[in-house]
Each structure stands twice: as structure tokens, then as C-alpha cells.
C-alpha positions in Angstrom: 95.6 20.3 23.8 96.8 19.1 27.2 99.7 19.7 29.5 101.0 16.6 31.4 102.9 16.9 34.7 104.5 13.8 36.3 106.0 14.2 39.7 107.9 11.4 41.6 105.8 8.7 39.9 106.3 5.1 40.9 104.6 1.9 39.6 104.9 -1.3 41.5 103.2 -4.7 41.4 103.9 -6.0 44.9 107.7 -6.2 45.2 108.2 -5.8 41.5 109.1 -2.2 40.7 108.3 -1.3 37.1 108.9 2.5 37.1 110.6 4.6 39.7 110.8 8.3 40.3 109.6 9.7 37.0 109.6 13.5 36.8 108.4 15.1 33.5 106.7 18.2 32.3 105.1 17.8 28.8 103.7 21.0 27.2 100.6 21.4 25.0 100.9 19.9 21.5 104.2 18.0 22.1 104.8 14.8 20.1 106.7 12.6 22.6 108.3 9.5 21.3 109.4 6.8 23.7 112.0 4.1 23.3 113.5 1.5 25.6 114.2 -2.2 26.1 111.3 -4.6 26.2 109.8 -4.9 29.6 111.0 -1.6 30.9 107.5 -0.2 31.6 106.8 1.8 28.4 103.3 0.3 27.9 102.6 0.5 31.6 103.3 4.3 31.4 100.8 4.7 28.6 98.2 2.7 30.5 98.6 5.1 33.4 98.1 8.0 31.1 95.0 6.3 29.7 93.6 5.5 33.2 93.5 1.7 32.9 96.4 1.4 35.3 96.8 3.3 38.6 100.1 4.7 39.9 101.6 3.4 43.1 103.1 6.7 44.3 103.5 10.3 43.1 101.3 12.4 40.9 100.2 12.3 37.3 98.3 15.5 36.3 96.6 16.6 33.1 96.1 20.3 32.9 96.7 20.5 36.7 94.2 17.8 37.6 94.9 14.1 38.6 94.4 11.8 35.7 91.0 10.0 35.8 91.0 6.5 37.2 89.4 5.1 34.0 89.8 5.8 30.3 87.8 8.7 28.9 87.1 10.4 25.5 89.8 13.0 26.2 92.5 10.3 25.8 92.6 8.1 22.6 94.8 5.1 22.1 95.9 3.1 19.1 97.5 -0.4 19.6 99.7 -2.4 17.3 96.9 -4.9 16.9 93.9 -3.4 15.2 91.0 -2.8 17.7 88.1 -2.8 15.1 84.6 -4.2 15.2 84.6 -6.9 12.5 80.8 -6.9 12.2 80.6 -3.2 11.4 81.5 -1.4 8.2 84.3 1.2 8.0 81.8 4.0 8.3 80.0 2.3 11.1 83.2 1.8 13.0 83.8 5.5 12.9 80.2 6.4 13.6 80.1 4.3 16.8 82.1 6.7 18.8 79.9 9.6 17.8 76.8 7.7 18.4 77.8 6.9 22.0 79.0 10.4 22.5 75.8 12.0 21.4 73.3 9.3 22.6 75.0 7.3 25.5 71.7 5.6 26.4 70.4 4.6 23.0 73.8 4.3 21.3 72.5 5.8 18.1 71.9 9.3 16.8 68.9 10.4 14.8 67.7 13.3 12.6 69.9 16.4 12.3 72.4 15.2 14.8 73.0 12.0 12.9 73.4 13.9 9.6 76.0 16.1 11.2 77.8 13.0 12.6 77.8 11.4 9.2 79.2 14.5 7.6 82.1 14.5 10.2 82.8 10.8 9.7 82.8 11.0 5.9 85.2 14.0 6.1 87.5 12.0 8.3 87.3 9.0 5.8 88.6 11.4 3.1 91.5 12.4 5.3 92.3 8.8 6.1 92.1 7.8 2.4 89.3 5.3 3.1 86.3 7.1 1.4 86.1 4.3 -1.3 86.1 1.6 1.4 83.3 3.1 3.6 81.0 0.1 3.1 83.6 -2.6 3.5 84.2 -4.6 6.6 87.5 -4.8 8.5 88.5 -8.3 7.3 88.2 -7.0 3.7 90.8 -4.3 4.3 94.6 -4.4 4.1 96.7 -4.1 7.2 97.5 -0.4 6.4 93.8 0.4 5.8 92.9 -1.3 9.1 95.4 0.8 11.0 94.2 3.9 9.3 90.7 3.1 10.5 92.0 2.4 14.1 93.6 5.8 14.1 90.3 7.3 12.8 88.4 5.6 15.7 90.8 7.2 18.2 90.7 10.8 16.8 87.1 11.2 15.6 86.1 12.4 19.1 89.0 14.9 19.1 90.9 13.7 22.2 93.3 16.1 23.8 95.9 13.3 24.2 96.6 10.5 21.8 98.5 7.4 22.9 100.2 5.2 20.3 101.7 1.8 21.3 103.9 0.7 18.4 101.1 1.4 15.9 103.2 0.9 12.8 105.4 -2.0 13.9 103.5 -4.6 11.7 103.3 -2.5 8.6 105.4 -2.6 5.4 108.0 0.3 5.0 106.1 2.0 2.2 102.8 1.9 4.1 104.6 3.1 7.3 105.8 6.2 5.5 102.2 7.1 4.5 101.1 6.4 8.1 103.8 8.8 9.4 102.5 11.6 7.2 98.9 10.9 8.2 99.6 10.9 12.0 101.7 14.1 11.7 98.8 15.8 9.7 96.3 14.7 12.3 98.5 15.9 15.1 98.9 19.3 13.5 95.2 19.7 12.6 93.8 18.6 16.0 96.6 20.1 18.1 96.8 17.0 20.3 99.5 16.0 22.7 100.9 12.6 21.5 102.9 9.9 23.3 104.1 7.2 21.0 106.1 4.0 21.9 108.4 2.7 19.1 111.3 0.4 18.8 112.4 2.2 15.6 114.8 5.0 16.7 114.8 6.5 13.2 111.0 6.7 13.3 111.2 8.4 16.7 113.4 11.1 15.3 111.2 11.6 12.2 108.0 12.1 14.2 108.8 13.4 17.6 109.4 16.8 19.0 110.9 15.1 22.0 112.4 11.7 22.7 112.3 9.9 26.1 114.5 6.9 26.7 113.3 4.5 29.4 116.0 2.3 31.0 117.0 0.8 34.4 120.0 2.6 36.0 120.2 0.4 39.1 120.5 -3.4 39.1 120.5 -6.0 41.8 121.5 -9.5 40.5 120.0 -11.0 43.7 116.7 -9.1 43.3 116.2 -8.2 39.6 112.7 -6.7 40.2 113.9 -4.5 43.1 114.5 -1.4 40.8 112.4 0.0 38.0 113.1 2.0 34.9 113.6 5.8 34.7 113.8 8.4 32.0 117.5 8.2 31.4 117.6 10.6 28.4 115.1 13.4 27.5 116.1 14.6 24.1 114.6 17.7 22.2 114.1 17.0 18.5 113.7 19.3 15.5 110.1 18.2 14.6 108.1 15.8 12.6 109.6 14.3 9.5 112.6 16.6 9.4 116.0 15.2 8.3 119.1 15.6 10.4 122.3 16.7 9.0 124.8 15.5 11.6 126.2 12.0 12.2 124.4 9.9 14.8 126.1 8.3 17.8 125.2 5.6 20.3 123.9 6.1 23.8 123.2 3.4 26.4 119.9 1.7 25.6 119.3 3.3 22.2 121.1 4.0 18.9 121.3 6.9 16.4 121.0 9.7 19.0 123.0 12.8 18.5 125.3 13.9 21.4 124.5 17.6 20.9 120.7 16.9 21.4 121.0 14.5 24.3 120.1 15.8 27.8 120.8 13.1 30.3 118.4 12.9 33.3 119.6 13.7 36.8 119.1 11.4 39.8 115.5 12.7 40.4 114.6 12.2 36.7 114.7 15.9 35.7 116.6 16.6 32.4 119.9 18.3 32.9 121.1 20.6 30.1 124.8 20.2 29.1 127.2 22.9 30.3 127.6 26.0 28.1 
């Protein structure tokens, strides 16, 4: 598990401001879903958590320490496009992470350590529903199976934080429902902290324990890149896959959000609870 603290965070590319003045405290084992308009900095935010992008100003802390300046095994990521090795079998794709973890110079385990790694990979294949496809190659798999394998790659080394960038956007609805149950089961079993970008608000309510809405609150028609996005709503949710019994309403930038659960953010980005 991991606590994430974000204090007065800005991300700029020259004069182009992408994110401005983000302030968040994310507890251990939260499932944070993120929605917002295209181009408002959601993926950039994930990349800063991953360590592949640096912040321009402010602080981004994981368990009280600045986030590493490069990706590490404590942070896994799953993209919308499958990041698989086509020349390796399903089992080999999973084993690769364990091989490099245990034998960074040779890139392959041997003996008892390899047997232990194989046992762990095969157990995960059972969880993923891919045990019967262990010797197949990625091009031989369906889209849903490939995404299951991508998730397996990201969790086999038991990261403390899992980052999901629209991982189910290209899947059919029936397959998506299965993937929702899978990711919730892995989240519960591994006690990870998850950040997931989605454009499906219904999905965000089903999976998340917390919803963040990214949006620009300041606009300058003469200089459209002068201001960046902020967290405009920080909404506590009831938990993964739970149905809601009250009618939804619209809020700026998103739909199907309940007024009673919506905590708008203040000017400095900190959520403000509604008056009693």
C-alpha cells in the first residue's frame, strides 16, 4: 500500500500550463478514478506518478518521500493499448518481470528460484483466467485476454501503486464487466492504491472509492494555454461495483454525479465539504 501526498503541484511545458496548483491527500488502498475532458492533463498526472514526467513546481510524495524520477517496480501501469511482447508466450510475458527482478544481470532465473517464480506466475494465470492459454502468443489472444495479460504483467511484482490509463476503453461491454471484477479482486487481494483514468462516468462510480474531476476553471481566449486544469470536484464514493440508489445529476465537466456526494474544491485545490 502507499500514501500519496500532492502539494501545490504544477506542470508546465514552456508557456503551456497543463496542471496548476493540485493539492491532494490519497490514503493507503484507495481506488481513485479520474475523469475530465480530453487534453486536461489526466495522463500527464499519471506519468508524474509513474516517474516518466517531472513536475514543474510543488511536491509529489509517496509515503512521505519524493516520487522517483524514473519508473520503478513499486508503480505498475496498464495502458489502453496492450504492452505485450509478441515473441513471448503468455507465461513468458509474466515470467519476464520476475526474471529481471531476481536476476537483473542475466535476465533469467534458475533452479529453485525459477521454480518458485513459475509457481507464482501459474497461480496468477489461474486468477486471470489464462491458464489454458499459457503457451499461446499475444497475437493468438482476444482483446480481453490480451488486456488480462497486460494487467498480470503490471501486478505480478506486487506494486504498491497501480496506474490505469483507460484500460477498458477498447473492450466489449461483456468483457469489460469481467475486467471490472478482475481489477477489483486484484486491488483487494494486493492492497494496492489505484489511480484509473476513464471517460465512462458509470465505470468510475462502480470501481472507485473516490472520484477526481479534472477541469480548467480559468480561461483566457487570447492565451488558451495560460491556465491549466485543477481538481474541480473530489467525490467520495461508496466502493467498488456497488449500485447507487439515488438519481444522478449533472455537474460541470461530468455527468451522473450525485449532488450529496460532490465536494467541490476550493481555490487552492483542497476539497471543501458542504455545510451541515
